[in-house]
N, C-alpha and C positions, 0 to 999 in steps of 0.2 A: 372856667371863669377865673378872673384874677382875684387875688386876696387883698384886703385892706386892713391895716391896723388902725385902731381907733382909741380915742380918749373920751370918755363920757362920764356923766354923773347920774347915779341911780336915784331912786325915789327917796333914799335916805340922805341924799346929798354927798354920798361918798364917790370919790374919783375911781373909775374902773377902766382898765386897759385890756385890750384883747384883739382878736382877729375875726374877720367876717368875710365871706365869699359873696361877691356880687358882680353884675355885668359892668358897672362903672361906679364912680364915687357917689353919684346922686342916689343910685339904688341902694348902695351900702348905707347911706345916711337915712334913707327911708326905712330900711330894715331895723336899724337901731332905734329910730323914733317909734316904730310900731311896737317895740318892746317896752316902751315907757321910759326910755333913756334920753337924757339931754346931751345932744352931740356937741362936743367941744372941738375935736379934731379928727379927721379921717384922712389917712395917707396910704398910697399904694405900697405893697410889699414886693420886693424883688422876687419874681416868680421862680427864677432858677434856684435861689437859695431856699425858698420854701419847699419846692419839690424835692430838693436834696434832703431836707429835714423830714419830709413826709415819707420818703423812701426808707428812712431809718426806723419808722414806727413799726414795732413788732407786736402790738397788742398790749393787753393789760392782764395783770395777775388776778388770782382769785381774791386776794386781800383787797385789791383795788375795787373789785365788783362789790364786795360787802360794804366797804366804806362809802362808795358812791350811792349804793342803794339806801343806806341809812341817812346820808346827808340829803339826798333827794327827797326822801320821805319827810324829813324835818322841814325842809324849805316849802314843800307843797302844803304841809299842815299849817305852816305860818301864813299861808295865803299867797305865796309867790306863784306866778304862772310857770308852767312846765318849761317853756322856752327860756325864760329868765333864769330859772334855777339851773338849767343845763349850761347856760352861758356863764353864770357865776362860777360853777364848778369847773368849767373848762379853763377859766382864768386863774383859778387857784391850784390847778393840778399840774403835774409834770407833763413834759412834752408828749409822751406816748399816750397818756390818758386824755389829754386835751385834744389830741388829734382825733381819737375815737368819738369823743363827745361832740366835737364840731361837726363831724360827719353825720351823727344822729340829729343834731340840731338843724342841719341843712335839709335833711329828709323831712323833718317836721314842718319847717318853713315852706317846703315845697308842696305841702298839702297832705303828707302822709301822717299816720298816727304813730305814737311812741312805740307800740308793739310791732308795727310794720318795720320801723327803723331798726329795732333790735333783731328782728328775724333775719336781717341782711348780714348779721355777724354771729352765726351759730357757734363759732369756735370760742367766743367770749361769753355770750348769753345763751344758755341752754334752752331747749324747747319748753321745759317746765317754767323757766323764768319768763319767757315771752308770753306763754299762755296765762300765767298769773297776772302779768301786766295788762294783757288784753281783757281779762275778767275784771280787773280794777277799773279800767277805762269804761267798760260797758256799764258797770254798776255805780260809777261815780265815786268809788272809794279807793282811788289809786294810792293815796297816802297811807291808808291802813294796810293795803296789800303789800306795799313796799316795806313798811315797818315789820310786818310778819315775815316777809321774805328775807329781810336782813337778819332777823333773829334765827330763822331756820338755817341760813347760810353760815352764821356764826356757830350754831350747834353742830352742823355737819363738819365744819373745819376743825372744831375742837375734838369731835369724835374720831375723825380720821387721823388727826395728829396723835391722839392717845394710842390708837391702834398701831400706827407706823412707828411711833417713838418707842413702844415697848419691844419692838423687834429689832431695833438698831443694834443693841448690845450683842445678841446672838449672831447677827450677820457679820459684825465687825470681828468677833472672835473667830468665826469660821473662815473668813477671808484671811485673817492673820495666820491661822493654822495652815491654810493652803500655801500662802506665800513663804512661810518658814520651811515647810516641807519641800517646796520647789527649790529653795536656796540650798537646803541640805543635800538634796539629790544632785544638783548641778555643781556645787562648789565644794562642800565639806567632804562628802563620801569619796569622790575621786581622789582627794589628797590622802585619805586614809588607805585607799586601795593601793596607791603607789608605795606607801610605807610597808604594808603587808607583803607586797610583791618583793621588795628589797630583802626582807627577812626570810622569805620563802616559807612562811608559816602555813600550816594546814588550817583552813578556815572552817568554822562551824557552819552548819546548814543555814541557819538564820542570817548569818553574816553574808554568805554567798548569795542568798536571795536578795538581800538589800543591795549588794554590789551590782547584781544583774539588773535590778530595777534602776539603779543610778546610771549604769551604762546606757540603758535604753533612753533615759531622760537626756543624757548628754548628746547622744547620737541623733535622736529623733525628736528633740524638743519642738522643732519646726512642724513636724508631722502632727504632734499632739495639739499644737495651737491651731493648725489648719483644720484638724478634725473637730475641735471644739467650735471654731468659728463656722465651719460648714454645717455642723450639726445644729447650731443655733439658728443659722439662716434657713435650713430646711424645716426646722420646727416652726419657725415664724411663718414660713410660706405655707406649710400645711395647716397652721391655725387659721389662715385667712380663708381656707375653704370651709364649706358648711360641715362636712364630715369631720375634719380635723378640729374645728372649733367645738363641736359637740363632744368629741372624744376627750379632748384636753380638759374642757370644763367639767365633764362628768368625773374625770379622774381627780381633779382638784376638790370637787365637792364631796368625794367619798374618802378623802384622806382622814385618818383618825381624829386629829386635833384641828389641823388647819381647815379641813372641810367644814366642820361644825362652826368654826369661827367665821368663815366666809359666808355661810348661810345666814347666820345671825346678823352680820353686817348688812347683807342685801335686804333682809326683812326690816331692819331698822330704817334704812333709807326709804324703802317702799312705803311703810306705814306712815312715816313722818311726812313725806312728800304728798302722798295721796290725801292725807288729812288736810294739808294746806290747800290743795286744789279743790277739795269738796267744800271747805269753808269759804273759798272765794267764789263759789257758785258754778264751778265746772262740773259737768255731768259725770256720773260714776264711770260710764263706759269710756268717755273721752279721757277721763283722769287715768284709768287703767292703761290705756294705749300710750298716753304721754309718759307715765312713770316707767312703763316697760322699756321704752326706748333709752332711758337713762340708766338702766341696770347693767352692770358689768358681768353678765352671765347669760349666755345664749339659751341655756336650759330654762332659766327663770323667765327670760323674755318670751320664749315660746309658751310657757305655762300661763303667764298672765295674758298673752294674746288669746289663748284658748278660753280663758275665763271671760274675757271681753266678748267673744263670739257667743258663749252660752248666755251671757246677760242679754244680748240682743234677741235671743230666742225666748226670753221670759223667765229664765232660771235665776234664782236668787244668788247673791254673791257667796253666801256661806255654802250653799249646795255646790256651786261651781268650784269653789276652793277645795271642798272635801273630796271631790272626785279625782283629784290629782295627788299622788303620794308625795310629791316634792314639798307640799305645804304641811307644816306642823299642825297638830290638832288645835292648839291654842289660837292659831290664826283664824280658822273658820268658826271656832266656837265664839270668839270675841266678835267676829263679823256678824254672827247670828244675833248676838246681844245688841249690837249697834243697829241692825235692821229692825229689830223688834221695838227698840226705844226711839228710833228715828234720830239717833245721835251718832251716826257712823263716824263722822269726822272726829268727834271727841273720843270715841272708843279707839280709833286708830292712833290718835295722839298718845293715849295712855299705853297702847300696845307698843308704840315706838320707844317709849321710855323703858318699858319692860325689856324689850330686845336690846336696847342700848346698855342697860345694866347687866344683862346676861353676857353681852359681847365683851364688856370691860372685865367681867369676872373671868371669862374664857381667856382673854389676853393675859391676865395675871397668872392664871393656872399654867398657860403655855410657857411664859417666861420662867415661872418657878420650876417647871419640869425641864426646860431646855438647859438652864444653867448647870445643874449637876450632871446632866447627860453629856454636855459639851466637855466639862471637866474630866469626866470618866474617859471619854474617847481620847481627849488630849493626853491624859495620863497614860493610857494604854499605848498610844502611839509613841510618845516620848520614851516610855519604859522599854518598849520593844526595840527602839532605835538605840538606846543606851546599851542594852544587853548585847545587841548585834555588834556594837563598836567595841565594847569593853572585853567581851569574851576572848577575842584573838589576842588582845594585849595581855590578858591574864595568862593565856597559854604561853605567850612568848616569855614573860617574866618567870614563869615556873620552870622554863627550860634552862635558865642560867644558874 
């Protein structure tokens, strides 16, 4: 269908401009009128240019989703209809976001619900997001659900930012070490090798080893890059299989420091999201299935799937959790408290705060331990290289 750009006045008397899709100009005017807008002007848009713009739309970022959720909650709380709120947000947003919002708006105007429109865009709106919206529509508390959802997305973003940010420094240092070592082996060591050959000096064992390694780098650097690229490709291909995914995930979870941190991050997200789903009226079994799909660990996904199956058979949540060694005791102990008091959602929220605090402390401990370890490794590497380079020079000078 063609698109029309319009100029209208809203219920506050403000002039608003935007785009709308309709069969013709009359239908476009009717759509705008049904939104409670006073139509001033409706003009067709050149379809070719709009399709060119539409082809450039690449989706929206996580920050955009958080902002849209919060703004939409505020507008609905203020009494604006959902379609009007989406239309206003589309007019105020950049092109990529406006394109997504207009598509959602068209689905709603076509008779679908908000959650159904969101389900068509799983790469932008997760299943947790759409299920919460569906629960809000059913209970007539969409504004409250969107407000809670925005708060949760903000906390998740902040938590992930802290976790990733703390690891930036060690990663940069390690990459710099690799780059410097590569340059030394390809450029610096070969020049020293030529100098030693001219003098005909007898080289110490450590120097000869360094030169041999350098020669290998110079002659077969392409082979090393090919092996690294091929190894990475094979590893990714293997991880896409069920066996490979389980094996790699199990290895990561068993790592001394990183594994513990990964587990706490997973349980933080699980407890916070399940708490939100339960408070929105989603059943415990459905909540477990929804949350498990969003977890970045196949072992935990399978474990939560088994818990959901046991709940269907009448087993309590705490008993189902305690039957699997992957879950820490505090998780099923707190779940038992929540079941006894009938406040499982509140207990899970407190549990998520506990796990978040533990995760942040684990990140601090990790970075505190990594920095001296990196400096020690760097010092030993540089020291060994310096000794290997200086020893032949010292031998040469002592001969004169």
